[in-house]
N, C-alpha and C positions, 0 to 999 in steps of 0.2 A: 664220729655224728649224730648228732642228735636226732634221738628217736619219739615219736611224739607219745604223752602224756596214753594217749585214750588204745593206742598201739599196744603198749603195754600191758593195758589192761585186759584188753581182748587175750593176749599171748598168758597172760598170768590164769583166768577165768577156764582157757583150753589146760593150762596143768594141772589147774586142778581138779577138771572133770576127768584127767587120765588117773590122778592120783585114787579118786575118788573109784572110778574104775575096776584098782587093780586092786583093792583091801576087796578081805574075806566077810561073809557075812556069816551070821551067826551059826552053831549049828553044824561048822565045818564045812559051811559050801564052798564051792569051786569060787574063783576068782569072776568078778561080774566084767563082763566086755566093756571097754572103755567105751563112752559115747562121745562122738562126733561134736564140735563146740557150737554151738548156736547159730544158725545162719546169721542172725542179727548182729551178733560180736564181730563176725568176720567183715561182714559190711560197714559196719561202723569203723572200726581197722583201717578197711580201702579209705573211708571217706575220709577220717581222720588223718591217713597217709597223704591224700591230698593237699588237705586244706594244709599241713606244714609243709607241702610243697612251693605253695602260694606264698603261705608267709615268708618262707625264705626267698621267693622272687622278687615281693614286697619289700622286705629288709634291703635287696640289694639295691633296690628300684631307688627307695630314699633317701642310699648312702653312695650313690653313684658320683663319681668325680666327673661326669659328660653328660649333657644330654643325650647323645647317641647309644651311652649304656643305661640310662632311665629309660630310652625307650625299648631297648633291648629288653627288660624287666617286664617293662609293662606288659609287652607283649607272650612274653612269658604268661605271666598272671592271666592274664583275658583268655590265651587259648586254654590254659589249664583249666579254665572254670566251664568254657562254652564246648569244647570238645570236638570231636571232628568236623560235625554238621551241624554246628551252632555257628551264629550270627558275625561273619568276619574274620573266621580260623583260617592260619597261615603266617603269611611274611606278612604281617601288618606294618613290621615297619621298612618294610624294601631294602633289606641287606642281603637278600636273594636265599638266606634262608627260615627255616620255621622252630621260633623257640616255644614251648611247654609242648611237645608232640604228647599226641596221649590216644589210647581206642577209645577212650567213651570220657566225655568232660562231669562237672560236679550236677549240671543240668541236663537235662533230656533234648536231643536234638532237632533243632527244625520240625519234623516230621516224627518227632518221637524215638528216633532211635536215633543213635544207641539209648539207652533208656536214662543213662546218668547216675551216677554215684548215689546220690541224694533220694531218687526217687525207691530204691528198697528198703529205706527207713520212712517210708510216709505214714507208719502207725506214731513216729515220735511228733506228736504237734509242734513241739520248738521248732524243728526241722521242717515241717509244715511250712509254719509262719515263718521263720527268718531263714531259711538257706532255701526251701522250693519259691516261698512267696506265693504260693497257689496250687491247686491240684493238678496243674499239667493236663486236663484234659484235650485244652485247645494250643498244642505247644504253639505254633507258629503264631498266635494270640499274644501269648508270653511275652515271644520275643518280640513281637511290636509294642508293646509295651515299653520296652527297654531305648530301641530303636529311636523311638519318640520320644523318651524322655533326653535322650541323649543327642537329637536332632535339635530339642528346644534348651537346652540348656546355654545359660550366659555366665560368664564370671557373678551378675547381681542376679540371676536369676539359678541358683540352683534350684534342679527337679528330681536330682536322687531321691528325697527321701518320698517320690510318690512311690519307688518301686519295692515292694514290699520284700525282694529276692534281696538278701545283703550282697554273695557273689556277685548277683547282676550289677551292683554298686561300684564292685572290684572292677568288672569288665569296661563301666560307665567313667571310673577313674584313670584308666590305662587309657581308653580313648582320645581324654586330653590332653593325656601326656603324647601321647602319639600325634598330636597335631598343635601341639605348644612348640614355641621356639624357645623357652626360656627354663635353665636348670630349676632356678628357684622356683617354680608353679610348678613341675615336675615333679620335686621333692614337696612340694605341697601336696600335691594330689597324690604320694604316695603317703602321709599321715592320715588323709582320708580313707585311703583302700584298707591300711592297717586298722583302723575302727572298725571296719566291714569285717575285716578273717578274723578279728575277736569274736563279735557276734556268733560268726559260723560256727566258731572253735566251741564257744558257751553253749548253742541250742544239744551238741552232742551230749553234753552232760545232763541234759532236762531228768 
């Protein structure tokens, strides 16, 4: 099983903190109680795990041997981004199941709830710039930008660069895949989605 590098890093932080907490101070002092892991490290690990899951879905999308398989994987990727209160969440491909079920997305829901895994990392400017793509004081408005860009997209008019949030662009490429009748096109769209996964992952190392 692949473990995301950031999750390993967070685990290392916790182990170091625990080890330090058990060390004796000078002068025969009693062992110091272990400090809890910083909340930011836990939040970072949660988001890193989610991005790893999205990356796995995109890899399945890129290597799909049928259009149906590509669309199934695209559904998973999109749902993992938007979460249960995000636009389009659910059975996007009409096969009777919901791939990528989650209790929260990477981004906030349409009314701001659930908050989204990236919201707790808003002190990281790279996360704000590349993952959140804004301050999300108006969640409905942020999602509206994505839906407008998806509606306006055409093969000769790529509107995805208008979206500051790279996870939103993944949702866009998933939407185009779900509306496509070409496996070759679906795989091309998956290649675009992979670029945006990579940008989002790099933002966590900022």
